N, C-alpha and C positions, 0 to 999 in steps of 0.2 A: 688493486693498485694501492701500495702502501706509501710510496714516496714519489713525488712528481717534481721535476725541475722544468722551468719555463724560461726560454730566452727569446728576445726579439729586439729589433732596432739597434743591433750592434754596428751595422754599416761597415763591416770589415772590408779592407781593401787588399792588404798584403800580409802574408803569414809572418813577416818579420816585425810587424807592429805590436806594441805592448798589449793592447786589448785582445788581439788575435791569439797571442801566446797565452795570455791569462785565461781566455775562454777555453782553449784546448786543455790547459791544466785543470780547470774546473771539471771538464768532462772526464778527466782521468782520475779523479779523486776516488778512493776506495769506498767511501760511503755514498757514492752516487746513487741516485734514485733508480727505481725499477722502470720508470717511464720518463722520457724526455720529449718535450714539445719545443720545436723551433718555430716560433710564431711570426715569421716573416721579417724581411729586411735584415737577416743575419749578415748578408753581404750587401755592399753598396751597389754591386752589379753582379748578377749571376743569372743569365738568361739562356735557356736551352741546354743542350748537351754538348756544346762545343768543347773540343779537346783542350782549347786554350784555358777555359775556366776550370776544367777538372784537373789539369796539370798544375795550374797556378795554386789551386787549393788542395793539393795532394795531402797535406797534413790533416785537414779536416776529414777527408775521406778515409784516411788511415785510422783516425779516431772512431769514425762511424763503424768501421769493420770490427774494432775491438769491442765496442758497445754491443754490437749485434751478436758477437760470439758469447758475450756474457749474459745474453738473454734479455737485454734492456729493450723495451718497446720504444720505437722511435717514430715521431710524427713531425711532418714539416708542413706548416701552413704557409702557402705562398703569399708574399707581400707585393708591394709595388716596385721593389727593386730586384726581386728574385722570383721568377716564375717560369713556367714551361719546364719544370724540373723532374717530372715523373720518370722519364726514361733514364735519367742519370742517377737518381736517388734510390729508386725502388730496388735495383740490384744490390744495394748496400743494406737492405732490410728496413728501409724508411718508407712509411706510408705517407704519400703526398696528399695533402688536403687543400682544396681550392679556397675555401672561405672561413670555415669554422669547425670546431669539434667540441663535443661535450663528453667528458670522462667522469666515470663514477668511481669513487674511492671505496676501499673495503669498509669504511664507516658510512657508506651510502651518501656521501656528499657529492653533489653534481657540480663539476667545475667546467664552465663554458669558457673557451678560449678562441679568440679571433685576432687577426692582425689589427683590425680596427678601422681599415680604410673605407668600410661600408657604413660606418656609423652616421656620417653626415650625408643624408640623402638629398640635401638641398644643393650640394656642390655638383651640379649637373655637368659642368665641364670636365671635372675629374672623372666622374662616373662614365662619361662618354669615352674619354681617353683610355680608361681602364678596360672597357669593353673591347676597344680596338687592340690593345696590347695582348689581351687574353684570347683573341680570336684564332681559329684554326689557320686562317690565311697567314697571320703574322708568325704563328708557330712554324709553319712550313718554311717561311723565309728565314727564320732564325736557325732552323736546322741545316740550311745550306750555306748560310753566310759565314764568313770567317769571323772568329772571335774578335780579332783586332778591329774589324769593321763595326761590330756591335759596340765595342768599347768606345770607338770614336763617335758614333752616333749618339750613344747614351751620354757621353761627356758634353755634347753640345746641347742636349735637352735638359740635363739636370743641373742643379745648383752645386757649387763646390762644397765639400764638407765643412770648410772653414765658415762659409756663409750659413750653412745649416746650424752650425754651433752657435753663431751669433744671433740667430733668430729663434732660439728656444722660447717656448711659452712663458717661462719664468722671467724673461726679459721684456715681455709685452706690457702694454698698459693694463692695469688691473681689470678694467671692465672687459677688455678683449679676452683676457685669459679666463675670466669668469664665464663668458659666453661659450668658450670652448669646453670648459669643464662641465657646464650645464648639459651640453649635448651628450657627452660621454657618460656622465652620471645618470642622466635620465634613461639612456639606453640600458645601462646596467640595472636600474630599477625595474624597467619593463620586463627584463629577462628573469628577474629574481622576485622582488617583493610583489609586483603587480601580476606578472605572467606565470610565475611559478615554474618556469622551464628549467631553472638552475638555482643553485644555492650561492654560487660564486661566479663572478664575471671577471675575466682578465683580458685586457686589451692593450694594444700598443699604438703605433703609427703616429700619434700626435706629439710624441716626445714630452708629454706633460707628466711629471712625476707626481702622481695623485693617487689617493686611495680613500675609500669609505668603508672601513671594516665593519661588519664581517663579510660584505657582499661585493665589493668592487676594488680592483687594483689596476692601475695603468703602469706599464713597464718603464716609462720615462725614456731617457736617452743615455744608454750605457757608456758611450764614449766620454760622457761627462760624469754621469751619476755613479758609474762603476758598480751597478747592482743587477741582480736577476731575481726571479721569484721561485719559491719552492713551497711544496706542501708536504707535511709529514703526518701520517695517520696517528702517530703517537700523541700529537697535540691537537690534531684535527683542525689545524689553522694554516692559512697562507701567510708567509713571511717573506721579507726581503733578505737577501744575502749578498755580501760583497764578493766580487771576483777575487780570486787568490792574488796575493802580491808576489811578484816574481822579480828576479834580479835581472 
């Protein structure tokens, strides 16, 4: 692996929105990496293989087909807004990953990537709910339920995007943000400095734009921060990159 691009927490809703179109353009750039990891919550809601979701996101699937034909390796780590995707993504050449993945570059750097929603093991309510959502029983129900019904139920359970935007960690009290950062940074240290399982840890989920080079990066919240992460073997570094500007 020479070049790696990582996307997460875009929370895309409609192909017409600016970030969605900018994301598709980034995937279409000629210098695209040979490996792409979609690290969860790419969509604000994409559950199961409903025809409604696949039709609504046809531009994304068209782009996947192009990447697959070009020989790009594609991985999708399921998030808390997009899961039960194996049946719908694997035919497009995407390997669906439940929780985490470690990739080794040609320069032997081990890059650990996870959505990040399992970092806080003290949040038992979330972990319990996550287990229910990922269960085989719910998957069966999702497969038979109309996409419109799934959207209606999800809309009642989740916070509006405008509220998510206003609750970003950068707007929290400093001590609360520091507690959050400590959990994610310590997780990264345990994987790298202390445990030696990886050289770099990349996480998302908490929407905190944070990093401790050379071993930890958090994706932040692309709807506001407009960035994704990439690795290039030429520099042997992980860096941030802005989404393309489009008219």
